ROVO-95428 format. One record per residue (C-alpha): y, z, x; residue in three letters; chain. Coordinates in pm, whole numbers. Layout:
<nulos>
NULO       Y       Z       X  residu  chaine
NULO       Y       Z       X     ala       A
...
</nulos>
This chain:
<nulos>
NULO       Y       Z       X  residu  chaine
NULO   12321    8388   12215     unk       A
NULO   12064    8127   12330     unk       A
NULO   11765    8216   12551     unk       A
NULO   11835    8200   12927     unk       A
NULO   11611    7999   13155     unk       A
NULO   11470    8327   13297     unk       A
NULO   11384    8438   12939     unk       A
NULO   11217    8114   12870     unk       A
NULO   11020    8138   13187     unk       A
NULO   10912    8491   13099     unk       A
NULO   10802    8378   12747     unk       A
NULO   10607    8089   12896     unk       A
NULO   10448    8332   13141     unk       A
NULO   10334    8553   12854     unk       A
NULO   10175    8251   12684     unk       A
NULO    9990    8153   13003     unk       A
NULO    9866    8502   13063     unk       A
NULO    9742    8546   12711     unk       A
NULO    9572    8207   12717     unk       A
NULO    9391    8298   13041     unk       A
NULO    9281    8626   12900     unk       A
NULO    9138    8448   12600     unk       A
NULO    8964    8203   12820     unk       A
NULO    8794    8488   13015     unk       A
NULO    8712    8686   12710     unk       A
NULO    8352    8710   12596     unk       A
NULO    8278    8864   12260     unk       A
NULO    8564    9115   12218     unk       A
NULO    8464    9447   12069     unk       A
NULO    8596    9469   11719     unk       A
NULO    8777    9782   11598     unk       A
NULO    8478    9850   11373     unk       A
NULO    8133    9697   11395     unk       A
NULO    8060    9786   11038     unk       A
NULO    8017    9494   10792     unk       A
NULO    8025    9547   10424     unk       A
NULO    7729    9444   10213     unk       A
NULO    7795    9163    9972     unk       A
NULO    7531    9249    9710     unk       A
NULO    7788    9390    9466     unk       A
NULO    7695    9553    9143     unk       A
NULO    7846    9423    8819     unk       A
NULO    8094    9703    8821     unk       A
NULO    8232    9649    9178     unk       A
NULO    8554    9488    9284     unk       A
NULO    8672    9400    9639     unk       A
NULO    9018    9516    9729     unk       A
NULO    9228    9424   10041     unk       A
NULO    9546    9567   10191     unk       A
NULO    9746    9373   10458     unk       A
NULO   10078    9420   10622     unk       A
NULO   10190    9059   10695     unk       A
NULO   10435    9172   10968     unk       A
NULO   10794    9053   10931     unk       A
NULO   10776    8878   11268     unk       A
NULO   10983    9088   11498     unk       A
NULO   11092    9444   11595     unk       A
NULO   11426    9517   11434     unk       A
NULO   11505    9813   11670     unk       A
NULO   11726    9606   11907     unk       A
NULO   11975    9550   11621     unk       A
NULO   11950    9912   11502     unk       A
NULO   12019   10032   11859     unk       A
NULO   12321    9817   11919     unk       A
NULO   12649    9997   11992     unk       A
NULO   12899    9703   11964     unk       A
NULO   12926    9406   11727     unk       A
NULO   12858    9176   12019     unk       A
NULO   12537    9362   12102     unk       A
NULO   12443    9351   11731     unk       A
NULO   12483    8976   11706     unk       A
NULO   12292    8923   12037     unk       A
NULO   12011    9134   11900     unk       A
NULO   12000    8940   11572     unk       A
NULO   11964    8609   11762     unk       A
NULO   11681    8768   11983     unk       A
NULO   11507    8900   11663     unk       A
NULO   11511    8567   11487     unk       A
NULO   11390    8392   11806     unk       A
NULO   11096    8628   11802     unk       A
NULO   11039    8555   11424     unk       A
NULO   11007    8182   11517     unk       A
NULO   10780    8267   11820     unk       A
NULO   10543    8482   11615     unk       A
NULO   10498    8179   11385     unk       A
NULO   10406    8303   11042     unk       A
NULO   10290    7959   10921     unk       A
NULO   10018    7974   11189     unk       A
NULO    9941    8337   11111     unk       A
NULO    9914    8260   10739     unk       A
NULO    9628    8025   10809     unk       A
NULO    9432    8304   10967     unk       A
NULO    9507    8549   10687     unk       A
NULO    9407    8286   10429     unk       A
NULO    9085    8234   10619     unk       A
NULO    9009    8598   10600     unk       A
NULO    9095    8606   10221     unk       A
NULO    8849    8305   10175     unk       A
NULO    8581    8499   10362     unk       A
NULO    8619    8830   10206     unk       A
NULO    8705    8703    9843     unk       A
NULO    8901    9012    9740     unk       A
NULO    8971    9047    9372     unk       A
NULO    9291    9257    9425     unk       A
NULO    9532    9238    9720     unk       A
NULO    9814    9457    9817     unk       A
NULO   10058    9302   10065     unk       A
NULO   10346    9456   10260     unk       A
NULO   10624    9305   10461     unk       A
NULO   10611    8987   10257     unk       A
NULO   10929    8876   10421     unk       A
NULO   11168    8609   10319     unk       A
NULO   11394    8487   10604     unk       A
NULO   11663    8255   10480     unk       A
NULO   11868    8071   10746     unk       A
NULO   12174    7865   10650     unk       A
NULO   12438    7675   10843     unk       A
NULO   12645    7366   10889     unk       A
NULO   12474    7219   11200     unk       A
NULO   12147    7308   11381     unk       A
NULO   12015    7534   11106     unk       A
NULO   11707    7732   11215     unk       A
NULO   11395    7721   10993     unk       A
NULO   11370    7951   10698     unk       A
NULO   11038    8132   10624     unk       A
NULO   10929    8246   10274     unk       A
NULO   10604    8437   10361     unk       A
NULO   10481    8442   10006     unk       A
NULO   10519    8070    9948     unk       A
NULO   10362    7994   10287     unk       A
NULO   10062    8218   10225     unk       A
NULO   10011    8086    9867     unk       A
NULO   10014    7733   10004     unk       A
NULO    9751    7816   10268     unk       A
NULO    9533    7987    9998     unk       A
NULO    9565    7688    9766     unk       A
NULO    9464    7450   10044     unk       A
NULO    9137    7646   10064     unk       A
NULO    9070    7610    9692     unk       A
NULO    9164    7972    9624     unk       A
NULO    9366    8081    9322     unk       A
NULO    9559    8403    9364     unk       A
NULO    9822    8491    9115     unk       A
NULO   10136    8681    9201     unk       A
NULO   10115    8988    8964     unk       A
NULO   10391    9208    9089     unk       A
NULO   10673    9194    9344     unk       A
NULO   10895    9465    9472     unk       A
NULO   11229    9337    9614     unk       A
NULO   11311    9606    9875     unk       A
NULO   11561    9575   10157     unk       A
NULO   11816    9292   10151     unk       A
NULO   11982    9258   10491     unk       A
NULO   12252    8995   10555     unk       A
NULO   12376    8737   10565     unk       A
NULO   12438    8796   10938     unk       A
NULO   12569    8541   11186     unk       A
NULO   12305    8375   11416     unk       A
NULO   12497    8347   11742     unk       A
NULO   12386    8075   11981     unk       A
NULO   12031    8021   11838     unk       A
NULO   11890    7673   11757     unk       A
NULO   12227    7511   11838     unk       A
NULO   12428    7756   11621     unk       A
NULO   12776    7839   11755     unk       A
NULO   12779    8134   11999     unk       A
NULO   13129    8250   11891     unk       A
NULO   13347    8255   11586     unk       A
NULO   13365    8056   11368     unk       A
NULO   12987    8097   11339     unk       A
NULO   12802    7804   11194     unk       A
NULO   12471    7970   11105     unk       A
NULO   12358    8286   10936     unk       A
NULO   12031    8458   10831     unk       A
NULO   11927    8696   10558     unk       A
NULO   11614    8904   10542     unk       A
NULO   11451    9005   10214     unk       A
NULO   11163    9256   10238     unk       A
NULO   10902    9258    9956     unk       A
NULO   10575    9419    9860     unk       A
NULO   10339    9200    9654     unk       A
NULO   10021    9236    9445     unk       A
NULO    9787    8932    9418     unk       A
NULO    9503    8895    9172     unk       A
NULO    9211    8656    9205     unk       A
NULO    9227    8439    8897     unk       A
NULO    8868    8334    8952     unk       A
NULO    8726    8684    8902     unk       A
NULO    8551    8693    8569     unk       A
NULO    8653    8974    8328     unk       A
NULO    8939    9085    8543     unk       A
NULO    9266    9116    8344     unk       A
NULO    9603    9258    8439     unk       A
NULO    9923    9339    8254     unk       A
NULO   10247    9544    8264     unk       A
NULO   10378    9464    8612     unk       A
NULO   10625    9712    8743     unk       A
NULO   10816    9774    9065     unk       A
NULO   11084   10000    9199     unk       A
NULO   11253   10163    9493     unk       A
NULO   11228   10522    9616     unk       A
NULO   11517   10762    9577     unk       A
NULO   11457   10871    9932     unk       A
NULO   11570   10606   10175     unk       A
NULO   11666   10597   10549     unk       A
NULO   12004   10471   10651     unk       A
NULO   12108   10367   11001     unk       A
NULO   12474   10331   11112     unk       A
NULO   12531   10011   11300     unk       A
NULO   12845    9839   11449     unk       A
NULO   12861    9626   11133     unk       A
NULO   12817    9917   10888     unk       A
NULO   12526   10128   10750     unk       A
NULO   12200    9951   10693     unk       A
NULO   11903   10067   10488     unk       A
NULO   11556    9916   10501     unk       A
NULO   11491   10013   10143     unk       A
NULO   11128   10097   10061     unk       A
NULO   10960   10036    9730     unk       A
NULO   10636    9997    9535     unk       A
NULO   10454    9758    9300     unk       A
NULO   10200    9836    9017     unk       A
NULO    9999    9665    8756     unk       A
NULO    9758    9782    8482     unk       A
NULO    9411    9639    8531     unk       A
NULO    9110    9606    8303     unk       A
NULO    8776    9512    8439     unk       A
NULO    8478    9472    8208     unk       A
NULO    8634    9704    7957     unk       A
NULO    8740    9976    8201     unk       A
NULO    9116   10033    8268     unk       A
NULO    9296   10163    8570     unk       A
NULO    9628   10128    8756     unk       A
NULO    9666    9942    9087     unk       A
NULO    9961   10053    9301     unk       A
NULO   10079    9918    9627     unk       A
NULO   10351   10042    9868     unk       A
NULO   10504   10059   10217     unk       A
NULO   10642   10395   10324     unk       A
NULO   10912   10471   10582     unk       A
NULO   10812   10502   10951     unk       A
NULO   10741   10826   11143     unk       A
NULO   10974   10983   11397     unk       A
NULO   11319   11105   11287     unk       A
NULO   11266   10957   10942     unk       A
NULO   10943   11145   10881     unk       A
NULO   11091   11374   10614     unk       A
NULO   11206   11070   10422     unk       A
NULO   10858   10913   10442     unk       A
NULO   10700   11235   10316     unk       A
NULO   10949   11245   10027     unk       A
NULO   10849   10881    9941     unk       A
NULO   10482   10984    9947     unk       A
NULO   10555   11261    9699     unk       A
NULO   10751   11010    9480     unk       A
NULO   10455   10759    9502     unk       A
NULO   10210   11020    9382     unk       A
NULO   10440   11145    9096     unk       A
NULO   10533   10793    8984     unk       A
NULO   10356   10459    9039     unk       A
NULO   10034   10621    9168     unk       A
NULO   10014   10887    8890     unk       A
NULO    9739   10874    8633     unk       A
NULO    9379   10972    8619     unk       A
NULO    9228   10630    8706     unk       A
NULO    9415   10474    8992     unk       A
NULO    9358   10241    9288     unk       A
NULO    9626   10246    9563     unk       A
NULO    9684   10034    9876     unk       A
NULO    9953   10030   10140     unk       A
NULO   10096   10075   10481     unk       A
NULO   10167   10445   10455     unk       A
NULO   10286   10489   10817     unk       A
NULO   10114   10827   10834     unk       A
NULO    9824   10861   11082     unk       A
NULO    9500   10964   10909     unk       A
NULO    9429   11221   11176     unk       A
NULO    9745   11408   11073     unk       A
NULO    9909   11372   11411     unk       A
NULO   10232   11213   11290     unk       A
NULO   10348   11311   10938     unk       A
NULO   10228   11504   10641     unk       A
NULO   10204   11203   10405     unk       A
NULO    9829   11130   10452     unk       A
NULO    9752   11489   10372     unk       A
NULO    9963   11477   10055     unk       A
NULO    9786   11159    9948     unk       A
NULO    9433   11295   10008     unk       A
NULO    9482   11658    9903     unk       A
NULO    9234   11793    9648     unk       A
NULO    9291   11642    9310     unk       A
NULO    9470   11341    9460     unk       A
NULO    9303   11045    9624     unk       A
NULO    8981   10970    9806     unk       A
NULO    9004   10752   10115     unk       A
NULO    8781   10449   10101     unk       A
NULO    8744   10471   10477     unk       A
NULO    8505   10752   10586     unk       A
NULO    8556   10785   10964     unk       A
NULO    8224   10970   11001     unk       A
NULO    8052   10657   10872     unk       A
NULO    8278   10382   11004     unk       A
NULO    8454   10516   11313     unk       A
NULO    8825   10560   11363     unk       A
NULO    8934   10241   11185     unk       A
NULO    9254   10193   11377     unk       A
NULO    9478    9942   11204     unk       A
NULO    9813    9966   11392     unk       A
NULO    9968    9810   11589     unk       A
NULO    9980    9507   11816     unk       A
NULO   10302    9450   12023     unk       A
NULO   10605    9290   11861     unk       A
NULO   10543    8945   12005     unk       A
NULO   10167    8950   11919     unk       A
NULO   10092    8861   12286     unk       A
NULO    9903    9175   12397     unk       A
NULO    9541    9155   12506     unk       A
NULO    9319    9349   12465     unk       A
NULO    9420    9466   12106     unk       A
NULO    9636    9775   12101     unk       A
NULO    9540    9931   11774     unk       A
NULO    9565   10318   11806     unk       A
NULO    9625   10470   11463     unk       A
NULO    9497   10432   11101     unk       A
NULO    9780   10402   10862     unk       A
NULO    9673   10114   10631     unk       A
NULO    9480   10266   10347     unk       A
NULO    9280   10191   10038     unk       A
NULO    9274   10497    9803     unk       A
NULO    9077   10565    9494     unk       A
NULO    9084   10822    9202     unk       A
NULO    8906   10874    8872     unk       A
NULO    8701   10584    8752     unk       A
NULO    8780   10389    9063     unk       A
NULO    8529   10516    9318     unk       A
NULO    8431   10442    9677     unk       A
NULO    8146   10575    9891     unk       A
NULO    8365   10557   10192     unk       A
NULO    8125   10335   10388     unk       A
NULO    8183    9995   10213     unk       A
NULO    8492    9906   10407     unk       A
NULO    8587    9699   10716     unk       A
NULO    8889    9596   10931     unk       A
NULO    8995    9232   10938     unk       A
NULO    9227    9044   11176     unk       A
NULO    9191    9307   11443     unk       A
NULO    9106    9062   11724     unk       A
NULO    9265    8730   11844     unk       A
NULO    9230    8429   11609     unk       A
NULO    9348    8176   11862     unk       A
NULO    9400    8128   12236     unk       A
NULO    9779    8103   12252     unk       A
NULO   10029    8344   12107     unk       A
NULO   10063    8463   11840     unk       A
NULO    9718    8598   11910     unk       A
NULO    9685    8808   11591     unk       A
NULO    9738    8732   11220     unk       A
NULO    9967    9047   11208     unk       A
NULO   10069    9341   11413     unk       A
NULO    9844    9534   11166     unk       A
NULO    9478    9479   11096     unk       A
NULO    9396    9441   10728     unk       A
NULO    9149    9665   10542     unk       A
NULO    8894    9542   10283     unk       A
NULO    8672    9775   10070     unk       A
NULO    8440    9745    9784     unk       A
NULO    8513    9995    9500     unk       A
NULO    8315   10064    9185     unk       A
NULO    8472   10099    8843     unk       A
NULO    8275   10374    8684     unk       A
NULO    8211   10448    8317     unk       A
NULO    8402   10770    8281     unk       A
</nulos>
């Protein structure tokens, strides 16, 4: 179903309002005023976690009660994916990576949208390819070390979008592949990695829709890392959301601890979807319980560190980050003082939507690889 004139006017109005807000804005307050020091010791590494944002809220499709409502929702979702413009957002994320120079990067929602059709095919977006191209254009060399292929949804007809037919026989379709990815900076001296691994959790949420049950399967990635003779694991994940699926998220957190994030010396990153203040689910408590992980973000030193979430069209101003769910966690010979971390991408990077690199802020921290 194509966008109506009223919908287009509403979209343009959002653009104008956001642009005016940016024009009037003077020095927006960042979510955290703290800036990390860059005088690293010879045993320190910089690590980053970033949810790239798939580009749209999927709830309209999950809430549909008829096949027609479902197809209408899919067209609206993919229209929003185009509107939130990952190629532009990838430039902002690449700029942050160039500035921060992380040695290890954990990414979530590294989406691959594949559109196909006979006539009027909408664009496709491979977020990993787009981001790697933006990094290479800046002279950066980040190697894909491990990829988790999670949910695969589709192909689903695109009804009435970008010139595609609005009724059967449909001429266009779209498929969504969700991925988690680990990147390693190839220019970091004495940093080696091996044994890439990935998997999916046994606990998964399933939603019944008019076209059948759908599961946004969640998974994890992991590599073995050696830095200047010291070895540790690096694991990255994206857990299920809160709300009715909270018990599934908590089961995934336990699987993460028992599997990919097990071991004495471990670094972990991810969008854990569990508020650090304990207000939503038990997962954060499981992850940071005695004998488990230390949080690289000390709220007493750095403030609340809210990393989630902007609105689904990335048009809101001011920023609407109200919870801390994006984490860098350490254990064993990977250590953090808790005060060498900062948020990135929490404020607008341009005057017209999309205003933000993602609906999540990223987190960057310096960690020390100790001798024990």
